[in-house]
PyMOL CGO cylinders between C-alpha atoms (Angstrom):
from pymol import cmd
from pymol.cgo import CYLINDER

trace = [
    CYLINDER, 108.98, 71.29, 106.97, 106.62, 73.02, 109.39, 0.3, 1, 1, 1, 1, 1, 1,
    CYLINDER, 106.62, 73.02, 109.39, 102.92, 72.21, 109.12, 0.3, 1, 1, 1, 1, 1, 1,
    CYLINDER, 102.92, 72.21, 109.12, 100.08, 74.20, 110.68, 0.3, 1, 1, 1, 1, 1, 1,
    CYLINDER, 100.08, 74.20, 110.68, 96.36, 73.67, 110.91, 0.3, 1, 1, 1, 1, 1, 1,
    CYLINDER, 96.36, 73.67, 110.91, 94.83, 77.14, 110.36, 0.3, 1, 1, 1, 1, 1, 1,
    CYLINDER, 94.83, 77.14, 110.36, 91.92, 76.18, 112.61, 0.3, 1, 1, 1, 1, 1, 1,
    CYLINDER, 91.92, 76.18, 112.61, 94.36, 75.89, 115.51, 0.3, 1, 1, 1, 1, 1, 1,
    CYLINDER, 94.36, 75.89, 115.51, 95.99, 79.28, 114.89, 0.3, 1, 1, 1, 1, 1, 1,
    CYLINDER, 95.99, 79.28, 114.89, 94.90, 82.72, 115.98, 0.3, 1, 1, 1, 1, 1, 1,
    CYLINDER, 94.90, 82.72, 115.98, 93.63, 85.24, 113.45, 0.3, 1, 1, 1, 1, 1, 1,
    CYLINDER, 93.63, 85.24, 113.45, 96.90, 87.13, 113.89, 0.3, 1, 1, 1, 1, 1, 1,
    CYLINDER, 96.90, 87.13, 113.89, 99.01, 84.02, 113.24, 0.3, 1, 1, 1, 1, 1, 1,
    CYLINDER, 99.01, 84.02, 113.24, 97.06, 83.24, 110.07, 0.3, 1, 1, 1, 1, 1, 1,
    CYLINDER, 97.06, 83.24, 110.07, 97.50, 86.85, 108.93, 0.3, 1, 1, 1, 1, 1, 1,
    CYLINDER, 97.50, 86.85, 108.93, 101.27, 86.71, 109.49, 0.3, 1, 1, 1, 1, 1, 1,
    CYLINDER, 101.27, 86.71, 109.49, 101.70, 83.47, 107.54, 0.3, 1, 1, 1, 1, 1, 1,
    CYLINDER, 101.70, 83.47, 107.54, 99.55, 84.67, 104.63, 0.3, 1, 1, 1, 1, 1, 1,
    CYLINDER, 99.55, 84.67, 104.63, 100.92, 88.22, 104.40, 0.3, 1, 1, 1, 1, 1, 1,
    CYLINDER, 100.92, 88.22, 104.40, 104.48, 86.97, 104.77, 0.3, 1, 1, 1, 1, 1, 1,
    CYLINDER, 104.48, 86.97, 104.77, 104.04, 84.39, 102.02, 0.3, 1, 1, 1, 1, 1, 1,
    CYLINDER, 104.04, 84.39, 102.02, 101.81, 85.99, 99.39, 0.3, 1, 1, 1, 1, 1, 1,
    CYLINDER, 101.81, 85.99, 99.39, 104.09, 88.79, 98.23, 0.3, 1, 1, 1, 1, 1, 1,
    CYLINDER, 104.09, 88.79, 98.23, 104.85, 91.27, 96.97, 0.3, 1, 1, 1, 1, 1, 1,
    CYLINDER, 104.85, 91.27, 96.97, 101.28, 92.54, 96.99, 0.3, 1, 1, 1, 1, 1, 1,
    CYLINDER, 101.28, 92.54, 96.99, 100.13, 95.61, 95.04, 0.3, 1, 1, 1, 1, 1, 1,
    CYLINDER, 100.13, 95.61, 95.04, 98.72, 98.41, 97.16, 0.3, 1, 1, 1, 1, 1, 1,
    CYLINDER, 98.72, 98.41, 97.16, 95.40, 100.04, 96.36, 0.3, 1, 1, 1, 1, 1, 1,
    CYLINDER, 95.40, 100.04, 96.36, 95.15, 103.61, 97.60, 0.3, 1, 1, 1, 1, 1, 1,
    CYLINDER, 95.15, 103.61, 97.60, 91.40, 104.05, 97.88, 0.3, 1, 1, 1, 1, 1, 1,
    CYLINDER, 91.40, 104.05, 97.88, 89.30, 107.18, 98.20, 0.3, 1, 1, 1, 1, 1, 1,
    CYLINDER, 89.30, 107.18, 98.20, 85.67, 106.91, 99.24, 0.3, 1, 1, 1, 1, 1, 1,
    CYLINDER, 85.67, 106.91, 99.24, 83.02, 109.28, 100.54, 0.3, 1, 1, 1, 1, 1, 1,
    CYLINDER, 83.02, 109.28, 100.54, 80.21, 109.10, 103.10, 0.3, 1, 1, 1, 1, 1, 1,
    CYLINDER, 80.21, 109.10, 103.10, 76.65, 110.48, 102.85, 0.3, 1, 1, 1, 1, 1, 1,
    CYLINDER, 76.65, 110.48, 102.85, 77.75, 113.84, 104.24, 0.3, 1, 1, 1, 1, 1, 1,
    CYLINDER, 77.75, 113.84, 104.24, 80.49, 114.20, 101.65, 0.3, 1, 1, 1, 1, 1, 1,
    CYLINDER, 80.49, 114.20, 101.65, 83.38, 113.46, 104.03, 0.3, 1, 1, 1, 1, 1, 1,
    CYLINDER, 83.38, 113.46, 104.03, 86.32, 111.95, 102.14, 0.3, 1, 1, 1, 1, 1, 1,
    CYLINDER, 86.32, 111.95, 102.14, 88.18, 108.88, 103.37, 0.3, 1, 1, 1, 1, 1, 1,
    CYLINDER, 88.18, 108.88, 103.37, 91.54, 107.73, 102.00, 0.3, 1, 1, 1, 1, 1, 1,
    CYLINDER, 91.54, 107.73, 102.00, 93.30, 104.49, 102.93, 0.3, 1, 1, 1, 1, 1, 1,
    CYLINDER, 93.30, 104.49, 102.93, 95.75, 101.91, 101.52, 0.3, 1, 1, 1, 1, 1, 1,
    CYLINDER, 95.75, 101.91, 101.52, 94.94, 98.20, 101.19, 0.3, 1, 1, 1, 1, 1, 1,
    CYLINDER, 94.94, 98.20, 101.19, 97.36, 95.46, 100.11, 0.3, 1, 1, 1, 1, 1, 1,
    CYLINDER, 97.36, 95.46, 100.11, 94.71, 92.74, 99.87, 0.3, 1, 1, 1, 1, 1, 1,
    CYLINDER, 94.71, 92.74, 99.87, 94.09, 93.96, 96.32, 0.3, 1, 1, 1, 1, 1, 1,
    CYLINDER, 94.09, 93.96, 96.32, 94.10, 92.57, 92.80, 0.3, 1, 1, 1, 1, 1, 1,
    CYLINDER, 94.10, 92.57, 92.80, 92.41, 92.24, 89.41, 0.3, 1, 1, 1, 1, 1, 1,
    CYLINDER, 92.41, 92.24, 89.41, 89.60, 89.68, 89.27, 0.3, 1, 1, 1, 1, 1, 1,
    CYLINDER, 89.60, 89.68, 89.27, 88.18, 90.12, 85.75, 0.3, 1, 1, 1, 1, 1, 1,
    CYLINDER, 88.18, 90.12, 85.75, 88.89, 91.90, 82.47, 0.3, 1, 1, 1, 1, 1, 1,
    CYLINDER, 88.89, 91.90, 82.47, 85.45, 91.25, 80.96, 0.3, 1, 1, 1, 1, 1, 1,
    CYLINDER, 85.45, 91.25, 80.96, 83.91, 93.13, 82.61, 0.3, 1, 1, 1, 1, 1, 1,
    CYLINDER, 83.91, 93.13, 82.61, 86.92, 95.00, 84.06, 0.3, 1, 1, 1, 1, 1, 1,
    CYLINDER, 86.92, 95.00, 84.06, 86.80, 94.39, 87.82, 0.3, 1, 1, 1, 1, 1, 1,
    CYLINDER, 86.80, 94.39, 87.82, 89.14, 94.74, 90.76, 0.3, 1, 1, 1, 1, 1, 1,
    CYLINDER, 89.14, 94.74, 90.76, 88.89, 93.61, 94.37, 0.3, 1, 1, 1, 1, 1, 1,
    CYLINDER, 88.89, 93.61, 94.37, 90.00, 94.95, 97.71, 0.3, 1, 1, 1, 1, 1, 1,
    CYLINDER, 90.00, 94.95, 97.71, 89.54, 93.26, 101.05, 0.3, 1, 1, 1, 1, 1, 1,
    CYLINDER, 89.54, 93.26, 101.05, 89.15, 95.34, 104.19, 0.3, 1, 1, 1, 1, 1, 1,
    CYLINDER, 89.15, 95.34, 104.19, 89.47, 93.88, 107.68, 0.3, 1, 1, 1, 1, 1, 1,
    CYLINDER, 89.47, 93.88, 107.68, 87.15, 94.11, 110.67, 0.3, 1, 1, 1, 1, 1, 1,
    CYLINDER, 87.15, 94.11, 110.67, 88.52, 94.53, 114.18, 0.3, 1, 1, 1, 1, 1, 1,
    CYLINDER, 88.52, 94.53, 114.18, 86.36, 93.80, 117.21, 0.3, 1, 1, 1, 1, 1, 1,
    CYLINDER, 86.36, 93.80, 117.21, 83.33, 93.95, 114.94, 0.3, 1, 1, 1, 1, 1, 1,
    CYLINDER, 83.33, 93.95, 114.94, 84.20, 97.42, 113.62, 0.3, 1, 1, 1, 1, 1, 1,
    CYLINDER, 84.20, 97.42, 113.62, 84.25, 97.78, 109.84, 0.3, 1, 1, 1, 1, 1, 1,
    CYLINDER, 84.25, 97.78, 109.84, 86.65, 100.06, 108.00, 0.3, 1, 1, 1, 1, 1, 1,
    CYLINDER, 86.65, 100.06, 108.00, 85.26, 103.45, 106.96, 0.3, 1, 1, 1, 1, 1, 1,
    CYLINDER, 85.26, 103.45, 106.96, 86.22, 102.55, 103.39, 0.3, 1, 1, 1, 1, 1, 1,
    CYLINDER, 86.22, 102.55, 103.39, 83.93, 99.51, 103.40, 0.3, 1, 1, 1, 1, 1, 1,
    CYLINDER, 83.93, 99.51, 103.40, 81.03, 101.35, 105.01, 0.3, 1, 1, 1, 1, 1, 1,
    CYLINDER, 81.03, 101.35, 105.01, 81.35, 104.25, 102.56, 0.3, 1, 1, 1, 1, 1, 1,
    CYLINDER, 81.35, 104.25, 102.56, 81.54, 102.00, 99.51, 0.3, 1, 1, 1, 1, 1, 1,
    CYLINDER, 81.54, 102.00, 99.51, 78.54, 99.94, 100.59, 0.3, 1, 1, 1, 1, 1, 1,
    CYLINDER, 78.54, 99.94, 100.59, 76.53, 103.09, 101.34, 0.3, 1, 1, 1, 1, 1, 1,
    CYLINDER, 76.53, 103.09, 101.34, 77.45, 105.18, 98.29, 0.3, 1, 1, 1, 1, 1, 1,
    CYLINDER, 77.45, 105.18, 98.29, 78.35, 102.46, 95.80, 0.3, 1, 1, 1, 1, 1, 1,
    CYLINDER, 78.35, 102.46, 95.80, 81.42, 104.25, 94.42, 0.3, 1, 1, 1, 1, 1, 1,
    CYLINDER, 81.42, 104.25, 94.42, 85.16, 104.55, 95.02, 0.3, 1, 1, 1, 1, 1, 1,
    CYLINDER, 85.16, 104.55, 95.02, 88.46, 105.37, 93.32, 0.3, 1, 1, 1, 1, 1, 1,
    CYLINDER, 88.46, 105.37, 93.32, 91.52, 103.11, 93.34, 0.3, 1, 1, 1, 1, 1, 1,
    CYLINDER, 91.52, 103.11, 93.34, 94.95, 104.68, 92.79, 0.3, 1, 1, 1, 1, 1, 1,
    CYLINDER, 94.95, 104.68, 92.79, 97.99, 102.54, 92.06, 0.3, 1, 1, 1, 1, 1, 1,
    CYLINDER, 97.99, 102.54, 92.06, 100.54, 103.23, 94.78, 0.3, 1, 1, 1, 1, 1, 1,
    CYLINDER, 100.54, 103.23, 94.78, 103.79, 104.56, 93.35, 0.3, 1, 1, 1, 1, 1, 1,
    CYLINDER, 103.79, 104.56, 93.35, 107.14, 105.39, 94.88, 0.3, 1, 1, 1, 1, 1, 1,
    CYLINDER, 107.14, 105.39, 94.88, 106.70, 109.17, 94.71, 0.3, 1, 1, 1, 1, 1, 1,
    CYLINDER, 106.70, 109.17, 94.71, 103.49, 108.94, 96.79, 0.3, 1, 1, 1, 1, 1, 1,
    CYLINDER, 103.49, 108.94, 96.79, 104.19, 106.13, 99.25, 0.3, 1, 1, 1, 1, 1, 1,
    CYLINDER, 104.19, 106.13, 99.25, 105.19, 108.28, 102.24, 0.3, 1, 1, 1, 1, 1, 1,
    CYLINDER, 105.19, 108.28, 102.24, 101.93, 110.23, 102.04, 0.3, 1, 1, 1, 1, 1, 1,
    CYLINDER, 101.93, 110.23, 102.04, 99.94, 107.06, 101.43, 0.3, 1, 1, 1, 1, 1, 1,
    CYLINDER, 99.94, 107.06, 101.43, 101.43, 105.55, 104.58, 0.3, 1, 1, 1, 1, 1, 1,
    CYLINDER, 101.43, 105.55, 104.58, 100.28, 108.57, 106.59, 0.3, 1, 1, 1, 1, 1, 1,
    CYLINDER, 100.28, 108.57, 106.59, 96.67, 107.83, 105.66, 0.3, 1, 1, 1, 1, 1, 1,
    CYLINDER, 96.67, 107.83, 105.66, 96.90, 104.41, 107.36, 0.3, 1, 1, 1, 1, 1, 1,
    CYLINDER, 96.90, 104.41, 107.36, 96.75, 106.07, 110.80, 0.3, 1, 1, 1, 1, 1, 1,
    CYLINDER, 96.75, 106.07, 110.80, 93.61, 105.18, 112.81, 0.3, 1, 1, 1, 1, 1, 1,
    CYLINDER, 93.61, 105.18, 112.81, 91.32, 108.21, 112.81, 0.3, 1, 1, 1, 1, 1, 1,
    CYLINDER, 91.32, 108.21, 112.81, 87.74, 108.81, 113.89, 0.3, 1, 1, 1, 1, 1, 1,
    CYLINDER, 87.74, 108.81, 113.89, 84.98, 108.27, 111.31, 0.3, 1, 1, 1, 1, 1, 1,
    CYLINDER, 84.98, 108.27, 111.31, 84.46, 111.40, 109.23, 0.3, 1, 1, 1, 1, 1, 1,
    CYLINDER, 84.46, 111.40, 109.23, 87.98, 112.70, 109.85, 0.3, 1, 1, 1, 1, 1, 1,
    CYLINDER, 87.98, 112.70, 109.85, 89.83, 113.33, 106.59, 0.3, 1, 1, 1, 1, 1, 1,
    CYLINDER, 89.83, 113.33, 106.59, 93.13, 111.42, 106.41, 0.3, 1, 1, 1, 1, 1, 1,
    CYLINDER, 93.13, 111.42, 106.41, 94.25, 113.62, 103.54, 0.3, 1, 1, 1, 1, 1, 1,
    CYLINDER, 94.25, 113.62, 103.54, 94.53, 116.58, 105.89, 0.3, 1, 1, 1, 1, 1, 1,
    CYLINDER, 94.53, 116.58, 105.89, 97.57, 114.83, 107.38, 0.3, 1, 1, 1, 1, 1, 1,
    CYLINDER, 97.57, 114.83, 107.38, 99.29, 114.74, 103.98, 0.3, 1, 1, 1, 1, 1, 1,
    CYLINDER, 99.29, 114.74, 103.98, 100.24, 117.09, 101.15, 0.3, 1, 1, 1, 1, 1, 1,
    CYLINDER, 100.24, 117.09, 101.15, 97.85, 115.36, 98.75, 0.3, 1, 1, 1, 1, 1, 1,
    CYLINDER, 97.85, 115.36, 98.75, 95.22, 117.39, 96.94, 0.3, 1, 1, 1, 1, 1, 1,
    CYLINDER, 95.22, 117.39, 96.94, 92.01, 116.07, 95.43, 0.3, 1, 1, 1, 1, 1, 1,
    CYLINDER, 92.01, 116.07, 95.43, 90.59, 116.55, 91.96, 0.3, 1, 1, 1, 1, 1, 1,
    CYLINDER, 90.59, 116.55, 91.96, 87.11, 115.71, 90.60, 0.3, 1, 1, 1, 1, 1, 1,
    CYLINDER, 87.11, 115.71, 90.60, 86.48, 112.32, 89.03, 0.3, 1, 1, 1, 1, 1, 1,
    CYLINDER, 86.48, 112.32, 89.03, 84.84, 111.95, 85.61, 0.3, 1, 1, 1, 1, 1, 1,
    CYLINDER, 84.84, 111.95, 85.61, 82.08, 109.41, 86.29, 0.3, 1, 1, 1, 1, 1, 1,
    CYLINDER, 82.08, 109.41, 86.29, 81.80, 108.87, 90.05, 0.3, 1, 1, 1, 1, 1, 1,
    CYLINDER, 81.80, 108.87, 90.05, 81.23, 111.54, 92.68, 0.3, 1, 1, 1, 1, 1, 1,
    CYLINDER, 81.23, 111.54, 92.68, 84.20, 110.45, 94.81, 0.3, 1, 1, 1, 1, 1, 1,
    CYLINDER, 84.20, 110.45, 94.81, 87.22, 112.78, 94.37, 0.3, 1, 1, 1, 1, 1, 1,
    CYLINDER, 87.22, 112.78, 94.37, 90.57, 111.42, 93.20, 0.3, 1, 1, 1, 1, 1, 1,
    CYLINDER, 90.57, 111.42, 93.20, 94.14, 112.17, 94.26, 0.3, 1, 1, 1, 1, 1, 1,
    CYLINDER, 94.14, 112.17, 94.26, 96.03, 114.66, 92.13, 0.3, 1, 1, 1, 1, 1, 1,
    CYLINDER, 96.03, 114.66, 92.13, 99.35, 113.36, 90.84, 0.3, 1, 1, 1, 1, 1, 1,
    CYLINDER, 99.35, 113.36, 90.84, 98.52, 109.66, 90.79, 0.3, 1, 1, 1, 1, 1, 1,
    CYLINDER, 98.52, 109.66, 90.79, 99.77, 108.19, 87.51, 0.3, 1, 1, 1, 1, 1, 1,
    CYLINDER, 99.77, 108.19, 87.51, 97.05, 105.53, 87.36, 0.3, 1, 1, 1, 1, 1, 1,
    CYLINDER, 97.05, 105.53, 87.36, 93.61, 105.53, 88.89, 0.3, 1, 1, 1, 1, 1, 1,
    CYLINDER, 93.61, 105.53, 88.89, 90.40, 103.60, 88.36, 0.3, 1, 1, 1, 1, 1, 1,
    CYLINDER, 90.40, 103.60, 88.36, 86.95, 105.02, 88.99, 0.3, 1, 1, 1, 1, 1, 1,
    CYLINDER, 86.95, 105.02, 88.99, 84.83, 102.16, 90.28, 0.3, 1, 1, 1, 1, 1, 1,
    CYLINDER, 84.83, 102.16, 90.28, 81.20, 101.27, 90.97, 0.3, 1, 1, 1, 1, 1, 1,
    CYLINDER, 81.20, 101.27, 90.97, 80.44, 98.65, 93.60, 0.3, 1, 1, 1, 1, 1, 1,
    CYLINDER, 80.44, 98.65, 93.60, 79.44, 95.34, 92.05, 0.3, 1, 1, 1, 1, 1, 1,
    CYLINDER, 79.44, 95.34, 92.05, 79.13, 93.34, 95.25, 0.3, 1, 1, 1, 1, 1, 1,
    CYLINDER, 79.13, 93.34, 95.25, 80.35, 93.22, 98.84, 0.3, 1, 1, 1, 1, 1, 1,
    CYLINDER, 80.35, 93.22, 98.84, 80.82, 89.83, 100.44, 0.3, 1, 1, 1, 1, 1, 1,
    CYLINDER, 80.82, 89.83, 100.44, 81.28, 89.43, 104.19, 0.3, 1, 1, 1, 1, 1, 1,
    CYLINDER, 81.28, 89.43, 104.19, 83.92, 86.81, 105.00, 0.3, 1, 1, 1, 1, 1, 1,
    CYLINDER, 83.92, 86.81, 105.00, 84.57, 85.14, 108.34, 0.3, 1, 1, 1, 1, 1, 1,
    CYLINDER, 84.57, 85.14, 108.34, 82.90, 86.09, 111.58, 0.3, 1, 1, 1, 1, 1, 1,
    CYLINDER, 82.90, 86.09, 111.58, 81.50, 89.47, 112.55, 0.3, 1, 1, 1, 1, 1, 1,
    CYLINDER, 81.50, 89.47, 112.55, 84.32, 90.23, 114.97, 0.3, 1, 1, 1, 1, 1, 1,
    CYLINDER, 84.32, 90.23, 114.97, 87.46, 89.70, 112.91, 0.3, 1, 1, 1, 1, 1, 1,
    CYLINDER, 87.46, 89.70, 112.91, 86.47, 88.84, 109.35, 0.3, 1, 1, 1, 1, 1, 1,
    CYLINDER, 86.47, 88.84, 109.35, 86.90, 90.77, 106.13, 0.3, 1, 1, 1, 1, 1, 1,
    CYLINDER, 86.90, 90.77, 106.13, 84.73, 92.63, 103.66, 0.3, 1, 1, 1, 1, 1, 1,
    CYLINDER, 84.73, 92.63, 103.66, 85.54, 91.52, 100.12, 0.3, 1, 1, 1, 1, 1, 1,
    CYLINDER, 85.54, 91.52, 100.12, 84.70, 94.44, 97.84, 0.3, 1, 1, 1, 1, 1, 1,
    CYLINDER, 84.70, 94.44, 97.84, 84.44, 93.86, 94.10, 0.3, 1, 1, 1, 1, 1, 1,
    CYLINDER, 84.44, 93.86, 94.10, 84.25, 96.98, 91.97, 0.3, 1, 1, 1, 1, 1, 1,
    CYLINDER, 84.25, 96.98, 91.97, 83.62, 97.43, 88.29, 0.3, 1, 1, 1, 1, 1, 1,
    CYLINDER, 83.62, 97.43, 88.29, 86.01, 99.88, 86.61, 0.3, 1, 1, 1, 1, 1, 1,
    CYLINDER, 86.01, 99.88, 86.61, 83.95, 102.55, 84.85, 0.3, 1, 1, 1, 1, 1, 1,
    CYLINDER, 83.95, 102.55, 84.85, 86.79, 104.91, 83.89, 0.3, 1, 1, 1, 1, 1, 1,
    CYLINDER, 86.79, 104.91, 83.89, 90.56, 104.58, 83.54, 0.3, 1, 1, 1, 1, 1, 1,
    CYLINDER, 90.56, 104.58, 83.54, 92.92, 107.50, 84.08, 0.3, 1, 1, 1, 1, 1, 1,
    CYLINDER, 92.92, 107.50, 84.08, 96.45, 106.80, 82.81, 0.3, 1, 1, 1, 1, 1, 1,
    CYLINDER, 96.45, 106.80, 82.81, 99.09, 109.53, 82.83, 0.3, 1, 1, 1, 1, 1, 1,
    CYLINDER, 99.09, 109.53, 82.83, 100.91, 110.11, 79.53, 0.3, 1, 1, 1, 1, 1, 1,
    CYLINDER, 100.91, 110.11, 79.53, 104.23, 109.48, 81.28, 0.3, 1, 1, 1, 1, 1, 1,
    CYLINDER, 104.23, 109.48, 81.28, 103.36, 105.84, 81.98, 0.3, 1, 1, 1, 1, 1, 1,
    CYLINDER, 103.36, 105.84, 81.98, 101.18, 105.02, 78.96, 0.3, 1, 1, 1, 1, 1, 1,
    CYLINDER, 101.18, 105.02, 78.96, 102.67, 103.09, 76.05, 0.3, 1, 1, 1, 1, 1, 1,
    CYLINDER, 102.67, 103.09, 76.05, 100.52, 102.66, 72.96, 0.3, 1, 1, 1, 1, 1, 1,
    CYLINDER, 100.52, 102.66, 72.96, 98.69, 100.35, 72.42, 0.3, 1, 1, 1, 1, 1, 1,
    CYLINDER, 98.69, 100.35, 72.42, 97.21, 99.94, 75.91, 0.3, 1, 1, 1, 1, 1, 1,
    CYLINDER, 97.21, 99.94, 75.91, 100.43, 99.10, 77.73, 0.3, 1, 1, 1, 1, 1, 1,
    CYLINDER, 100.43, 99.10, 77.73, 101.89, 100.53, 80.93, 0.3, 1, 1, 1, 1, 1, 1,
    CYLINDER, 101.89, 100.53, 80.93, 105.53, 101.58, 81.30, 0.3, 1, 1, 1, 1, 1, 1,
    CYLINDER, 105.53, 101.58, 81.30, 106.13, 99.93, 84.65, 0.3, 1, 1, 1, 1, 1, 1,
    CYLINDER, 106.13, 99.93, 84.65, 109.58, 101.52, 85.07, 0.3, 1, 1, 1, 1, 1, 1,
    CYLINDER, 109.58, 101.52, 85.07, 108.07, 104.98, 84.72, 0.3, 1, 1, 1, 1, 1, 1,
    CYLINDER, 108.07, 104.98, 84.72, 105.19, 104.08, 87.04, 0.3, 1, 1, 1, 1, 1, 1,
    CYLINDER, 105.19, 104.08, 87.04, 107.52, 102.85, 89.82, 0.3, 1, 1, 1, 1, 1, 1,
    CYLINDER, 107.52, 102.85, 89.82, 104.85, 100.82, 91.63, 0.3, 1, 1, 1, 1, 1, 1,
    CYLINDER, 104.85, 100.82, 91.63, 105.39, 99.91, 95.28, 0.3, 1, 1, 1, 1, 1, 1,
    CYLINDER, 105.39, 99.91, 95.28, 104.50, 96.51, 96.72, 0.3, 1, 1, 1, 1, 1, 1,
    CYLINDER, 104.50, 96.51, 96.72, 103.79, 95.45, 100.27, 0.3, 1, 1, 1, 1, 1, 1,
    CYLINDER, 103.79, 95.45, 100.27, 105.74, 92.73, 102.06, 0.3, 1, 1, 1, 1, 1, 1,
    CYLINDER, 105.74, 92.73, 102.06, 105.15, 91.72, 105.68, 0.3, 1, 1, 1, 1, 1, 1,
    CYLINDER, 105.15, 91.72, 105.68, 105.02, 94.11, 108.63, 0.3, 1, 1, 1, 1, 1, 1,
    CYLINDER, 105.02, 94.11, 108.63, 106.43, 97.53, 107.76, 0.3, 1, 1, 1, 1, 1, 1,
    CYLINDER, 106.43, 97.53, 107.76, 108.42, 96.27, 104.77, 0.3, 1, 1, 1, 1, 1, 1,
    CYLINDER, 108.42, 96.27, 104.77, 107.79, 97.44, 101.21, 0.3, 1, 1, 1, 1, 1, 1,
    CYLINDER, 107.79, 97.44, 101.21, 109.43, 96.76, 97.87, 0.3, 1, 1, 1, 1, 1, 1,
    CYLINDER, 109.43, 96.76, 97.87, 109.98, 98.83, 94.75, 0.3, 1, 1, 1, 1, 1, 1,
    CYLINDER, 109.98, 98.83, 94.75, 110.51, 97.52, 91.24, 0.3, 1, 1, 1, 1, 1, 1,
    CYLINDER, 110.51, 97.52, 91.24, 113.83, 95.73, 90.97, 0.3, 1, 1, 1, 1, 1, 1,
    CYLINDER, 113.83, 95.73, 90.97, 115.26, 93.02, 88.79, 0.3, 1, 1, 1, 1, 1, 1,
    CYLINDER, 115.26, 93.02, 88.79, 113.12, 91.95, 85.86, 0.3, 1, 1, 1, 1, 1, 1,
    CYLINDER, 113.12, 91.95, 85.86, 113.33, 88.86, 83.71, 0.3, 1, 1, 1, 1, 1, 1,
    CYLINDER, 113.33, 88.86, 83.71, 111.27, 87.26, 80.94, 0.3, 1, 1, 1, 1, 1, 1,
    CYLINDER, 111.27, 87.26, 80.94, 110.02, 83.68, 80.64, 0.3, 1, 1, 1, 1, 1, 1,
    CYLINDER, 110.02, 83.68, 80.64, 108.07, 82.81, 77.52, 0.3, 1, 1, 1, 1, 1, 1,
    CYLINDER, 108.07, 82.81, 77.52, 104.84, 80.93, 78.14, 0.3, 1, 1, 1, 1, 1, 1,
    CYLINDER, 104.84, 80.93, 78.14, 104.42, 77.63, 76.29, 0.3, 1, 1, 1, 1, 1, 1,
    CYLINDER, 104.42, 77.63, 76.29, 102.31, 77.93, 73.15, 0.3, 1, 1, 1, 1, 1, 1,
    CYLINDER, 102.31, 77.93, 73.15, 100.83, 74.43, 73.26, 0.3, 1, 1, 1, 1, 1, 1,
]
cmd.load_cgo(trace, "trace")
């Protein structure tokens, strides 16, 4: 068995081992907005639920050569964002928004996506997304060094939007109808495949 001391590896090597091992990872498609009203849209696979009481999710955005992601800057400045669950019907367009663009340039202009108003936050949402969460920033924690660390963003969900096609009463999601997409390593993704059930022990 191979053993590695992370302190002796490069940031890139650590990233490859982690992203190639912790998988599949859900993908948050995040819209945010700057002070001038410019919309930013970007996908992040360092994403998960962190609390149900209160309902909170997290995304982690990387820093490269000390430069923070527009998403992180916008969320810290405006305190709001919208997370859309990435689904198979949208993944090609979502991937297009991952292209490196100048601050203030709208990634959505390179896709066929259209925006719609949110209910609680001022940040627009993406039309057609089966599930989206309107979020308020709870806290932003800087991890690692200034050059190549991450911004851990924890948001409180203030409004759920669940399409009728994927909602199953009471408060369940039809995952087969949703067709969520997960991230693997590199350029590899995965869609929902084989399912099985294991009952948890009751004692």
